[in-house]
C-alpha positions in Angstrom: -13.4 11.1 -11.6 -9.6 11.2 -11.8 -7.1 11.7 -9.1 -6.6 15.4 -9.8 -10.3 16.0 -9.5 -10.4 14.3 -6.2 -7.4 16.2 -4.9 -9.0 19.4 -5.9 -12.3 18.5 -4.3 -10.7 18.0 -1.0 -8.4 21.0 -1.3 -5.2 18.9 -1.5 -2.8 21.0 -3.7 -0.4 19.1 -5.9 2.5 21.4 -5.0 2.0 20.3 -1.4 2.1 16.7 -2.4 5.4 17.3 -4.2 6.9 18.4 -0.8 5.1 15.6 1.0 8.0 14.0 2.7 9.2 17.2 4.3 5.8 18.9 4.9 3.7 17.2 7.6 0.7 19.4 6.9 0.4 17.9 3.4 0.5 14.5 5.1 -2.2 15.4 7.6 -4.4 16.6 4.7 -4.6 13.0 3.6 -5.9 11.7 6.9 -9.5 11.3 5.7 -8.5 10.5 2.1 -9.8 6.9 2.3 -13.2 8.1 3.5 -13.3 10.7 0.7 -12.5 8.3 -2.1 -15.1 6.0 -0.7 -17.7 8.7 -1.0 -16.4 9.6 -4.5 -16.1 6.2 -5.9 -18.8 3.9 -4.6 -21.7 5.5 -6.4 -20.0 5.2 -9.8 -21.1 1.8 -11.0 -19.7 -0.3 -8.2 -23.1 -1.9 -7.4 -23.0 -3.8 -10.8 -19.5 -5.3 -10.4 -20.5 -8.6 -8.7 -23.1 -9.6 -11.3 -21.3 -8.7 -14.5 -19.0 -11.5 -15.6 -17.2 -9.1 -18.0 -15.6 -7.5 -15.0 -13.5 -10.6 -14.4 -10.3 -11.2 -16.2 -9.1 -14.8 -16.2 -9.8 -16.5 -12.9 -9.4 -13.3 -10.8 -12.6 -11.2 -10.5 -12.9 -7.7 -9.2 -14.4 -9.0 -6.0 -11.4 -11.3 -5.6 -9.1 -8.3 -6.0 -11.1 -6.2 -3.5 -11.0 -9.0 -0.9 -7.3 -9.5 -1.5 -6.8 -5.8 -0.9 -8.9 -5.9 2.2 -6.7 -8.6 3.6 -3.6 -6.4 3.2 -5.4 -3.4 4.7 -6.5 -5.5 7.7 -2.9 -6.5 8.2 -1.6 -3.0 8.0 -4.4 -1.4 10.1 -4.0 -3.9 12.9 -0.2 -3.6 12.9 -0.3 0.2 13.3 -3.1 0.2 15.8 -1.3 -2.3 17.9 1.9 -0.4 17.7 0.3 2.9 18.7 -1.2 1.3 21.8 2.2 -0.1 23.0 3.5 2.2 25.7 6.9 3.8 24.9 7.3 2.0 21.5 6.9 4.9 19.1 8.7 8.1 20.1 6.5 11.1 20.7 6.8 13.9 18.3 7.3 13.5 14.5 7.4 9.7 14.5 4.2 9.2 16.5 2.4 11.9 14.5 3.3 10.2 11.2 2.1 6.7 12.4 -1.1 8.2 13.8 -1.9 9.5 10.3 -0.8 6.3 8.6 -3.0 4.2 11.0 -6.0 6.4 10.2 -5.5 5.9 6.5 -5.3 2.1 6.8 -8.4 2.0 8.9 -10.2 4.2 6.3 -9.0 1.8 3.6 -10.5 -1.2 5.5 -13.8 0.6 5.8 -13.8 1.7 2.2 -13.0 -1.8 0.8 -15.7 -3.4 3.0 -18.2 -0.9 1.7 -17.1 -1.4 -1.9 -17.3 -5.2 -1.6 -20.8 -5.0 -0.1 -22.0 -2.5 -2.7 -20.7 -4.9 -5.4 -22.9 -7.7 -4.1 -20.0 -9.6 -2.4 -19.1 -10.5 1.1 -16.1 -9.0 2.8 -13.7 -11.6 4.2 -13.4 -11.9 7.9 -10.3 -10.4 9.5 -7.8 -13.1 10.2 -5.7 -13.4 13.3 -2.3 -12.0 12.9 1.0 -12.9 14.5 3.4 -10.0 13.8 6.2 -11.9 15.4 6.0 -14.4 12.5 6.4 -17.3 14.9 8.9 -15.6 17.2 11.2 -14.3 14.5 10.4 -10.6 15.2 9.6 -8.4 18.2 8.0 -5.4 16.6 6.1 -4.2 19.6 9.0 -4.1 22.0 11.8 -3.0 19.6 11.1 0.1 17.6 13.7 -0.7 15.0 11.9 -3.9 14.2 8.5 -2.1 14.1 10.0 0.3 11.6 11.5 -2.5 9.5 8.2 -4.4 9.3 6.3 -1.1 8.6 8.6 -0.6 5.6 8.1 -4.1 4.4 4.4 -3.9 4.6 4.1 -0.6 2.9 6.6 -1.6 0.1 4.6 -4.8 -0.4 1.3 -2.8 -0.6 2.6 -0.5 -3.3 3.7 -3.5 -5.4 0.5 -5.5 -4.7 -1.8 -2.7 -5.8 0.2 -2.3 -9.0 0.1 -6.0 -9.6 -3.7 -6.1 -9.6 -4.3 -3.1 -11.9 -4.7 -5.2 -15.0 -7.5 -7.2 -13.2 -9.4 -4.0 -12.6 -9.1 -2.4 -16.1 -12.7 -3.2 -17.0 -14.2 -1.2 -14.2 -13.1 2.4 -14.1 -14.6 3.2 -10.7 -12.8 0.4 -8.9 -9.5 1.0 -10.8 -9.6 4.7 -9.9 -10.2 4.0 -6.3 -7.4 1.3 -6.2 -4.9 3.7 -7.8 -5.8 6.4 -5.3 -5.1 4.0 -2.5 -1.9 2.9 -4.3 -0.8 6.6 -4.3 -1.4 6.9 -0.5 0.4 3.6 0.2 3.4 4.9 -1.8 3.5 8.0 0.3 3.4 5.8 3.4 6.3 3.8 2.1 8.4 6.8 1.3 7.7 8.3 4.7 8.6 5.2 6.6 11.7 4.6 4.6 12.9 8.2 5.4 12.2 7.6 9.1 14.7 4.7 8.8 17.3 7.0 7.2 16.8 5.5 3.7 15.9 7.0 0.4 12.2 7.3 -0.1 12.3 4.8 -3.0 13.7 1.3 -3.7 17.1 0.9 -5.4 17.5 -2.2 -7.5 16.4 -5.1 -5.2 18.0 -3.8 -2.1 15.9 -4.2 1.0 17.9 -1.5 2.9 20.1 -1.5 5.9 18.7 -3.2 9.0 16.0 -5.1 7.1 15.7 -8.7 8.1 16.6 -11.3 5.5 13.0 -12.6 5.7 11.8 -9.4 4.0 13.9 -9.9 0.8 10.9 -11.4 -1.0 9.3 -7.9 -0.8 12.2 -6.6 -3.0 12.9 -9.4 -5.4 12.4 -8.3 -9.0 12.8 -4.6 -8.3 16.1 -4.7 -10.2 14.2 -5.1 -13.5 15.5 -2.8 -16.3 12.9 -3.7 -19.0 9.9 -1.4 -19.4 7.6 -1.7 -22.3 10.0 -4.2 -23.9 12.9 -1.7 -23.8 16.0 -1.9 -21.7 15.7 1.6 -20.2 19.5 1.9 -19.7 19.8 1.9 -23.5 17.7 5.0 -24.0 18.9 7.2 -21.1 22.3 8.2 -19.6 20.8 7.5 -16.2 22.5 4.5 -14.6 21.0 1.2 -13.4 20.3 2.5 -9.9 18.3 5.5 -11.2 16.3 3.4 -13.7 15.2 0.9 -11.0 14.4 3.8 -8.6 12.1 5.2 -11.3 9.7 2.2 -11.5 7.8 0.1 -9.0 7.5 -3.5 -10.1 4.3 -5.4 -9.6 3.9 -8.4 -7.3 1.5 -11.2 -8.1 -1.3 -12.1 -5.7 0.5 -15.4 -5.0 3.7 -13.6 -4.1 2.0 -11.1 -1.9 0.0 -13.9 -0.1 3.3 -15.8 0.5 4.8 -12.6 2.1 1.7 -11.8 4.1 1.2 -15.4 5.1 4.2 -15.2 7.4 2.1 -13.0 9.7 -1.3 -14.8 9.5 -2.1 -17.4 12.1 -3.1 -20.7 10.5 
């Protein structure tokens, strides 16, 4: 099952997704997307992943990737749930409606990944304890600007993290399809949060954006890459450097993501 088939199944029109950042109805339609892809993807061969060594590439198995993704989704889900329960943090209206939908997506992603890991014969990791102040560096639950900044950093990290693990999932189509579907949802989260902050919906070169703490720069390092498929894209298009880097998301390795996320995990 490909992404277009799943969108059609749940009556999500592609033309609505094109206008996603300006049409909240399209955003709302994705509220239960995580649950839906769980129903669509789990029966398609997932139960055999854990026992088949061919599904592992190098030292990173499909189960490793699923638990890695679960860690990220635990972090995001708890961040948004906590923020939504803080009185007077997120303004009522458009902002709150957006974060309510994002939070539901992340909770759905957690449940989907736990189910996928169990169906694969693995054991989901326990949710760690998080410190979203990063040892006192941030105050995301008392200062809305900092909540937005960390939301942007987490979503931009998630997009690059899922892309970075795609190669480790190539041998299992069901898992790869589900991961790419979650990647698409995370990308829309990132775009929406960036626009709430008054930024473009995409990353330009390796710029973290106005108002982003220096500690978040690791999320954006490497996004100024111009080489795609061994070709310097600026040599085959009149589009400038900014446009080329905006057109591609660069992958982050598992180690890079864990270093970023580790700032917010209690030892």
